[in-house]
C-alpha positions in Angstrom: 75.4 31.1 53.5 73.5 32.8 50.7 71.1 30.0 49.9 67.8 31.5 48.9 69.4 34.7 47.6 68.7 35.3 43.9 71.0 37.5 41.8 70.2 38.8 38.3 73.5 39.3 36.6 73.5 41.5 33.6 77.4 41.7 33.4 79.8 40.4 30.8 83.5 39.7 30.5 85.3 39.7 33.9 84.5 42.0 36.9 80.8 41.1 37.2 81.1 37.4 36.4 84.0 37.1 38.8 81.9 38.8 41.5 78.9 36.5 40.9 81.0 33.4 40.8 82.1 34.2 44.3 78.5 34.7 45.4 77.5 31.5 43.7 80.1 29.5 45.7 78.5 31.1 48.8 75.2 29.6 47.8 73.4 32.3 45.9 71.4 31.5 42.8 72.9 33.4 39.8 70.8 34.0 36.8 73.1 35.2 34.0 71.2 37.4 31.5 73.1 37.4 28.2 72.4 39.2 25.0 71.2 37.0 22.1 74.8 36.6 20.9 75.9 35.6 24.4 78.5 37.1 26.8 81.5 38.2 24.7 83.7 36.3 27.1 82.4 33.2 25.4 84.8 34.1 22.6 87.7 35.5 24.7 90.8 33.2 24.9 89.5 30.3 22.8 90.1 26.8 24.1 91.0 23.8 21.9 87.3 22.9 21.9 86.4 26.4 20.7 85.1 27.7 24.0 86.0 31.1 25.6 88.4 30.4 28.4 87.5 33.6 30.2 83.9 32.6 30.2 84.7 29.0 31.4 86.8 30.3 34.2 84.2 32.6 35.7 80.8 31.2 35.1 80.3 27.8 36.7 77.4 27.4 39.2 75.2 29.8 37.1 72.1 29.7 35.0 71.8 31.3 31.6 69.0 33.1 29.8 69.3 35.3 26.7 67.2 38.4 26.5 67.2 41.1 23.8 67.0 44.2 25.8 66.6 46.2 22.6 63.1 44.9 22.4 60.2 45.5 24.8 59.6 41.8 25.3 63.2 41.4 26.6 62.8 44.4 28.9 59.5 43.1 30.2 61.0 39.7 31.0 64.0 41.4 32.7 61.5 43.3 35.0 59.8 40.0 35.9 63.1 38.4 36.7 64.0 41.4 39.0 60.7 41.3 40.7 61.6 37.8 41.9 65.2 38.6 42.9 67.2 40.0 45.7 70.1 41.5 43.8 70.8 43.2 40.5 74.3 43.5 39.2 75.0 45.4 35.9 78.1 46.8 34.1 76.7 48.7 31.2 77.9 52.3 30.5 76.3 54.8 32.8 72.8 55.7 31.7 72.1 52.6 29.6 70.0 50.8 32.2 68.0 54.0 32.8 67.3 54.2 29.0 66.1 50.7 29.1 63.8 51.4 32.0 65.8 49.0 34.2 67.7 51.6 36.3 67.5 51.6 40.1 64.6 54.0 40.4 62.5 52.1 37.8 63.4 48.7 39.4 62.3 50.0 42.8 58.8 50.1 41.4 58.7 46.4 40.9 61.0 45.4 43.7 61.3 48.1 46.5 63.8 46.2 48.6 66.2 45.3 45.7 70.0 45.6 46.3 71.2 47.1 43.0 74.9 47.4 42.1 76.5 49.0 39.1 80.1 48.3 38.1 81.8 50.8 35.8 85.3 52.1 35.1 84.8 55.7 36.5 81.5 55.7 38.3 78.0 56.8 37.2 78.8 60.6 37.3 81.7 62.8 36.3 83.6 63.9 33.3 85.0 60.5 32.5 82.0 58.3 33.2 80.9 57.8 29.6 84.3 56.9 28.3 85.1 53.3 27.3 88.2 51.9 28.9 89.6 48.7 30.2 91.7 47.2 33.1 95.0 48.6 31.9 93.5 52.1 31.6 92.1 51.9 35.2 95.4 50.7 36.5 97.3 53.5 34.7 95.0 56.3 35.8 94.8 55.2 39.4 98.5 55.2 40.1 98.6 51.5 40.7 100.4 50.7 37.4 103.2 53.2 38.4 104.0 50.8 41.3 105.1 48.1 38.8 108.3 49.4 37.1 111.5 47.8 35.9 114.9 48.9 37.0 114.9 51.6 34.2 111.7 53.1 35.6 109.5 51.8 32.8 106.0 50.7 33.8 105.7 46.9 33.4 102.6 45.7 31.5 100.9 43.3 33.9 99.7 39.9 32.7 96.8 39.8 35.2 93.8 42.1 35.1 94.0 43.3 38.7 91.6 46.1 38.3 88.8 43.8 37.1 89.3 41.5 40.0 89.4 44.4 42.5 86.2 45.7 41.0 84.6 42.3 41.5 85.6 42.1 45.1 84.4 45.6 45.8 81.0 44.8 44.2 80.6 41.8 46.4 81.5 43.8 49.5 78.7 46.3 48.7 76.2 43.7 47.7 76.7 41.8 50.9 76.5 45.0 52.9 73.3 45.8 51.1 71.8 42.5 52.0 72.8 42.9 55.6 71.2 46.4 55.6 68.1 45.1 54.1 67.8 42.4 56.7 68.1 45.0 59.4 65.9 47.8 57.9 63.8 46.1 55.2 65.0 48.6 52.7 66.9 48.1 49.5 69.9 50.1 48.3 71.9 51.3 45.3 75.7 50.9 45.0 77.9 52.4 42.3 81.3 50.8 42.0 84.0 52.7 40.2 86.9 50.3 39.4 89.3 53.2 39.2 88.2 54.5 42.6 88.6 51.1 44.1 92.2 50.9 42.9 92.9 54.3 44.4 91.6 52.9 47.7 94.5 50.5 47.7 97.0 53.4 47.8 96.3 55.0 51.2 99.8 54.2 52.4 101.3 55.5 49.2 99.4 58.7 49.2 100.4 59.5 52.8 104.0 58.6 52.2 104.2 60.7 49.1 102.7 63.7 50.8 105.1 63.4 53.7 108.3 62.5 51.9 107.8 62.9 48.2 108.5 59.2 47.6 106.1 57.6 45.2 106.7 54.0 45.9 105.0 53.6 49.3 106.5 52.4 52.5 110.3 52.1 52.2 110.7 48.7 53.8 108.0 47.1 51.6 109.1 48.2 48.1 112.2 46.1 47.6 114.7 48.6 48.9 116.0 46.6 51.9 117.9 43.3 51.9 115.5 41.5 54.2 112.4 42.1 52.1 113.3 41.5 48.5 113.4 39.1 45.5 116.6 37.1 44.9 117.7 35.1 41.9 118.8 31.5 42.4 121.5 29.5 40.7 119.1 28.3 38.0 117.6 31.7 37.1 114.5 31.3 39.3 113.5 33.7 42.1 112.8 33.5 45.8 111.0 36.0 47.9 112.1 36.9 51.5 110.0 39.0 53.8 111.9 38.8 57.0 110.8 42.2 58.4 110.6 41.0 62.1 114.0 40.6 63.8 113.2 36.9 64.7 112.8 35.9 61.1 115.9 37.7 59.9 117.8 36.2 62.8 116.6 32.7 61.7 117.7 33.3 58.1 121.2 34.7 59.0 121.9 32.1 61.7 120.8 29.2 59.5 123.7 30.2 57.2 126.2 30.9 59.9 126.2 34.6 59.0 125.4 36.3 62.3 127.3 39.4 61.1 124.4 40.1 58.7 121.9 40.5 61.5 122.8 44.1 62.2 122.2 44.9 58.5 118.6 43.9 58.7 117.3 47.1 57.1 120.3 48.0 54.9 119.7 48.9 51.3 119.4 46.4 48.5 121.8 48.2 46.2 125.0 47.0 44.6 127.1 49.4 46.6 126.1 47.6 49.8 128.5 44.6 50.3 125.9 42.8 52.5 123.4 42.9 49.6 126.1 41.5 47.3 126.9 38.7 49.7 123.2 37.8 50.1 122.7 37.8 46.4 125.7 35.5 45.9 124.3 33.2 48.6 121.0 32.9 46.7 122.8 32.2 43.5 124.8 29.4 45.1 121.7 27.2 45.5 119.1 26.0 43.1 115.4 27.0 43.2 114.4 23.7 44.7 117.1 23.7 47.3 115.8 27.1 48.4 112.2 25.7 48.6 113.5 23.0 50.9 115.2 25.6 53.0 112.1 27.8 53.2 110.1 24.8 54.5 112.6 24.0 57.2 113.7 27.5 58.4 111.0 29.9 59.6 112.1 33.1 57.9 109.2 34.3 55.7 110.5 32.9 52.5 108.5 31.6 49.5 109.3 30.6 45.9 108.1 32.7 42.9 106.0 30.0 41.3 104.8 29.9 37.7 101.1 29.3 37.0 101.8 25.8 35.7 103.4 24.9 39.0 100.5 25.7 41.2 98.6 22.5 41.0 101.8 20.5 41.6 102.6 22.5 44.8 101.8 20.6 48.1 100.1 23.7 49.6 97.6 24.0 46.8 97.2 20.2 46.5 96.2 20.1 50.2 93.4 22.6 49.7 92.5 21.5 46.2 92.3 25.1 45.1 92.9 24.1 41.5 90.9 21.1 40.4 90.1 19.2 37.3 86.5 19.6 36.5 84.1 16.9 35.5 83.5 18.7 32.2 87.2 18.6 31.1 89.0 21.8 32.2 90.7 23.2 35.3 88.9 25.5 37.7 90.0 27.6 40.6 88.0 27.7 43.9 86.8 31.1 45.1 86.5 30.0 48.8 89.1 27.4 49.8 87.5 26.7 53.1 84.0 25.9 51.8 82.8 22.6 50.5 80.6 22.7 47.5 77.5 20.4 47.5 77.8 20.1 43.7 79.9 21.8 41.1 77.9 22.7 38.0 79.6 23.6 34.7 79.4 27.0 33.0 76.0 27.2 31.2 75.4 26.9 27.6 73.9 30.1 26.1 70.2 30.3 27.1 70.4 26.8 28.6 68.1 27.5 31.5 65.5 29.7 29.7 62.5 27.4 30.3 63.4 26.7 34.0 63.9 30.4 34.7 60.7 31.6 33.0 58.7 28.9 34.7 59.8 30.2 38.1 59.0 33.9 37.7 55.8 35.6 38.7 53.7 36.4 35.6 
């Protein structure tokens, strides 16, 4: 779909590389511009072979060239790369690309129709824009982290960097919109992605509910407060999710267990003082995790197991789609687009691996 589109990727670590990996799977050519020492992600989460796992997971299908942007030669080469490209993606602190002479206005001089996207924690302007922060900070400030609390009300430290991934998705959205706009108008465009702002955009329901009711945990029926939309522990200490919001699904669940009297308690509270909740909890604890998985596959009641990461590639659903696959270079990778076949799958590049090829293909 994006064959013929060339992206110059100046980003490191996760949000930008995740975004360009998704574009690469759509057919775009990704030229990864790394500093002389390489993307720091090459040293984040070290594998048994000494490679950075974060880098390996997010940089297949790309080409690498190292440029020293502290020297004029590196900046001149970067300009030549951009002059032959369609998209620029960068994630430096606000103002850095401008100081290098590689900001949007300067780039327009060499490529007027460029689609230029900047990813940052707090945007390019404002009182916080120059501060260094990471995923956890963006989640905290945005209000998203407050939606993950234990029973004591303490925020739970997430083990997935949601903010980074959301930032990557948002960058792709704007890049693709920019490409469509260019096809329609012939003009390029600039896009500033604030990761924090993108997280806040997820909270439309929550903000409205809080302003109307004072409740800070969103829509009542979706936050675990009712018996038909909740997590339940099994006999062996695992967990199942049930999301039987519609009457037909709740009916199916109740009737499958011969407990028609539960049907009228569809939206009752999931609190210990509710005898129906106690009975449902006891029912879940009467069967093992795998017994409940078998039940969920037979009874249409919006139920799914809470799987661990190591169980994904053994699950029939993921096996059917080959979402997680053993790569030819010896690790496990995750597809970005499950419905698209890849003509070839290229391993993450060695640092500066494609220097000669890239330089030979740019206009001098």
